[in-house]
N, C-alpha and C positions, 0 to 999 in steps of 0.2 A: 504494500500500500504506500502511495507517494504522499509526501507532505507538500502542500501548496498554499500560496497566499491568494485569497480572494481580494481583488482590488476594490470591490464594492463594499463587502463586509469589513475589510481592513483587518482580517484575522487569518492566522495560519491554522490549517486543520488537515485531516486526512482526506485525500481525494480518491473517491471510489468511481467517479465518472468524470465526464468532461465539463460538468457544471458544478457550481458550489452547492453543497447539500443544504446550506442554510438559506440562501437567498435565490438560488437558481441562476446566478450570474455565470457567464462563460469567460469572464475576465480573470483568469487564473494565471499565476506565475508559479511554476513548479521547478524545484531544484533541491538536490539532497542536502545542501547546506543553507537553505533559505532562512533558517532560524538562527544561524550562527555567524553570518557575515555582518560587518558593521561600518564599512567605509563606503560612502555614497557620493555620486556626482549627480547634481540636478541641473538640468538645462531647460530654460523656458523655450517653448516652441515658437519660432519666428517671432521673437518677443515684441519688437517695435510694431510690426504689422498686426500682431494679435491684439495689442493694446488699442490700436486705432480701429480695428474691426469691432472690438468690444464697445467702443464709444460711438461707432457708426454702424449699427446693426444692418442697415441696408446694404452694406458691403460684405456681409458674412460669406457669401458664396462667389464673390467677385475677386479677380486678381488685383492685389494691392502691392505696390512697391514703395518703400520708404527711401527717400533721398531727394536731392535737388535736381530737377530736370534742366536740361540744357547745358551748354558749355562742356566742362570736364567733370560733370557730376558723376558720382558712382552710386551703385545700389548699396544701401546700408543693410536692408532686410527685404527679402521677397517672401510673400506669404506662400503657402503650399500650393495654392491654385496657380499663382504666377510661376512657380517652379516647374509645373507640368509643361509649360511652354518654353522652358530653358532659362528663365531669368534666375540669376544667382547673386548672392552677396558679393561685393567687391567688383562686380562687373560694371563696365562703363554704362551709364544710363542710356546712351543712344543705342547701344547694342541690345540692352534689355527691352527697350521699347520697339526695336525692330522685331524681336522675337515675340513680344507680347504687346502689340500696339493698343489694345483695348484696356490695358491696366490703368487703375487709378493711382496716380503718383501723389504721395503725401509728404510734405517737408517734415523732417524730424522735429519732435518736441522733446528735447532731452530732459527738460525740467520735469515733465510729466512722467517720462520713463524712469527717472530717478526716484520719484515719489512712489511709483508702483513697485520698483525694486525694493525699496525700504519696507513696504507693506509685506512683500513676500519674505523678506529677511526676518520680519517679526514672527511669521508663521514657522520658519525654520527654528527660530530661537526657542519656541515652545517645546521642541524636541531635544535640542542640544545647544550648549553654549560654544561648542567648538565648530565654528563655521569659517571657511576660507573662501571669500568671494574671489572669483576670477574676473568677472566683469559684472555689469548690471544684471545680466540674464543668466548667469551660471555660478555655481558654488560647489565646493566640496564640504561634506559634513562628516564628522566623526560621531557615529552612533554606537560605538562599542560600549560594553557594559560600564566602563569607567566614566563615560561622559554622557550617556543617554539619559534624558530627563525622565521619560516614561519607562515603566517597567517592562512592557512587552518588547519582543524582539525588534531589531532595527527595521526589518522589512515591513512590519505592521505600522511602525511610526512613519515610515516613508509613504505608505499607502494613505495614511491620515493626512500627511502633508499635501500630497497630490489632490486629495479630495477637497481640502480646505482652500487650496489655491484656485481650483475650479469654482468652488461655491462662493468664496469671498472676494476673489480678485477678478474672476471671469475669463481667465486664460488657462492654458494647459501646460504641463511640464513633462519632460521625459527623464526617467530615473535609471541610473546604473548603480548596481550594488555589487561589491566585491570585497576582497581582503586588502586592497591597497588602491591608491589614487590612480595609478596608470590603468589598471584593469577596470576600475569604476568608470573612468572617463570613456573608455572604449565601449563599455556596456551601455552607457547612456545614448550612444549614437546608433545602436542596433535597430531600434524599432520606432523611430520618430515618425510622426508626432504621437504624443500621449503614450509613450512607451514605458515599460518597466522590465529591464533585463538584468540577469544575474550571470556573473562569471565567477566560478569557484576556483580555488587554488589547484585542485586536481586536474582540471581540464585546460588550465591556462596555456601550457606549452603547446598542446595540440591545436587549441583555438588560434593561437598567434601564428603558428607555422605558415599557413598559406597567405597571410596578409602581406601587403606591400610594406617595404621598409619605411615608407612615408607615414605609416601609422604609428611609428615609434615616437614617443614624446621627445622633442628636442631635435628631431631630424628635419631640418629645413630644406628648401629647394636645392641649395648648393650642395649640401651633404648628400642629399638623395641622389642627385645626378652623379656625384662622385662614386657613390656606392653602385649605382646601376651600370655605370661605365666599366666597373670592375667585376660585373656579374653578380653582384649582391642585390637581387631584386625583391626577394621575399624574406620574411623574418626567419624562415627555415634555414636560409643561407647563413644568417647570423648565428643561429643556434648551432650550426655545424662547426663554427670557429671557436677556439678557446679565448678566454679573456685576454691572454697575452697577445694573441693574434690581433684582436680588436684594438687593444691599446697601441700596438705597433702601427696599425693603419690609421687610427683616429685620435691618438693622443689620450688625454685624460677622459675625454668623452667615451672612449672605449670601455672604461669601467662601467659607466652607466648603461651603455649599449648591451653589455653582457648581462646585466641585471634585467633590463626590460625585455630582452629577447626571450628570457625564460619565465617571464611573468612576475618578476620580483621588483619591488619598489619600496625603499625604506624611508621615503619622504613622509613626514607627518602632516596632518591637517593643521594648518597654522592660522589662528584667528588674526584678523587685521585690526582688532581693537581690544583693549584690556577687558578681561572678564570682571564684571562688577558683582556678580553673585554666582553661587553654585547651588543647584537645587536638584531634587529628584521627586517625581510624583508618579502616581499610578491611579488607574480608573478601576473601580470595583466591578466585578462581573454582575454583582447584585447589590443594589443600594443598601447602606447600613447606617444605623444610628448608634450602634453598640460602642460605648467608650473603650471596652476591652479590645474589640476588633480594630478600632481606629488606632489605638496605641500599639497594638501588635504590628500593624503595617508601618506606622510611623517609626518604630524602632528599626525596622529593616531599611527604611528610607534614610534614617539618620546615619546608619552604617555606610550607606553609599555616599552620602554627602561628606562624611568625615574622611572616607578613603580618597575622595577627589581633592579635598583640602590638603591632605598630606602629599598626594602625588604632585600637586601644583606648587607646593611649598608656601602656601598662604594660610591665613587664619581670618575668621570673621567675628565681628562683635555685635551682630544683630541676627536673631533667629526668627524665621517667619513660618507660620503654619498657613497653608492654603487649603481651603475646602470648597468644593462645588456641591451645592445642594441638589436634590432630586429635580427641582424646577429650574436648574441651570444658573442659579445665582452664585457668583464667585465671592467668597469671603477670604480676606487675608488678615491675619493677626500677627503682630510682631512684638518682640521683647528685645530690648538692648541689654547686652552683657556688660559687666564692669571691666572685662578684659577680653581680648580676642581668643577664640578657641579653635582647636582642630578635633576636639574629643567628641566621640559619639555619645558618651554618657551625658555630657553637658548639653549637647544639642537635643538629645531625646528628653532629658529632664525638663528642659524649657518648653518643648513642644507638648509634652504630656500635660503640663499645667495649662496650656492654652486649650488643649482638647477637653480637659475637664470642664472648662468654662463654657465651651461652645457646644458640647454634646448634651443638648437640652431637650431631646426628643425628636429633633429634625433628623432626616435621613440624608446621607451624602453619597454622591456617585464618584467623587474623586478626592484624593488627599495628596498634598505635597508638602515637602519640608525644604526650606532654603536657608542659606547663610549669606549675609551680605556685609557691607562695610569692610571689604577685604583689605588686608595689608600683609606685611611680612610675618612669617610664623615665629620670628625670634622672640616676640613678647607674649607668645601664646601660652595659656594655661599655667600660670604661676602655681607652684606646688602648694603654697599655703592657702590657695583659694579653691582647690579642687572640689571641696564639699560645699562651696557657696551656691545657694540657689538664687538666681538672678531675680530681681524684683520686677514686677509688672510696670512698664512705663506707660501703659494705657494705649499703646500704638494701635490704631485701627485705621485701615485704609480700604 
């Protein structure tokens, strides 16, 4: 029996047929490692054009090209309808209009695209704080266990992201999930638009073998021509060479080529802005109002947050409890600490006191634990204050 992700239910389950047993959807993603991979690349589909079509519904099924017509203008983005006629990004505008003369050309509105990009980034941030933007329309996300905000597997979190972007932003994204950035990027390109593809470590080498060397990250036009002129046209040709051979031919880049050719990539997902808080949350399968159950889950979430604080070498002096009620109201309650902490016990002790106050008979569908006001870990958890119970500062947001 195969494990598969339903992109409409946003849950992983056993697949016994070609449709989801819960909702009947045929939008399934099946892979043996679907629940274990955590590095993702998300790419908005024809971003600029998709935003303009969203704002001008009458163009939904029409060819749209974003760019400046006339002179030496180039295509910034061509929608998927325009692409069927041969129009492509970076193509001279006059050539694109020769291929697709009936296209609507819209000048770019970069301020608007930036606003939409920030809205999408906010959706990403609900799943993880480790986000590496590549441009306005694409980013890498680290959704491994150490950094994922939600408890379910990364694939489920990504399905929720895609659904939220469609529902709240009005455009679509394509997702690649793998064990590293190089493979995640390749995966995101496999099924555009609205795709979700997975490349596991086990099949990486065989998957890469028939691809053009131009698919290797960092291989530009000049390097590609040099490779092709020497008979190295596919990744399989690179796989057949030793790392020493590749270094002899391509210098320092040969080390990276040897890694990529075999599906290895040690680059980490690097955020472009300081992390201001660290949190973890989970959605209950069944709503609960039980203080004991809330505390039991909060204890595990506190462990995850504490582990991230230690890993990042930071400590926080404010602890936050997040609760979402059964009617989807979001409550956040905070307490300031007299000292920064990395300790699970301190975080949980603070959150448990907040739960005691809020568990008044209401039922909740989600709980989250967070630590903010981050700084260096050097001053964290003075030994003479380990048993101190922080006082309630009344913080309600």
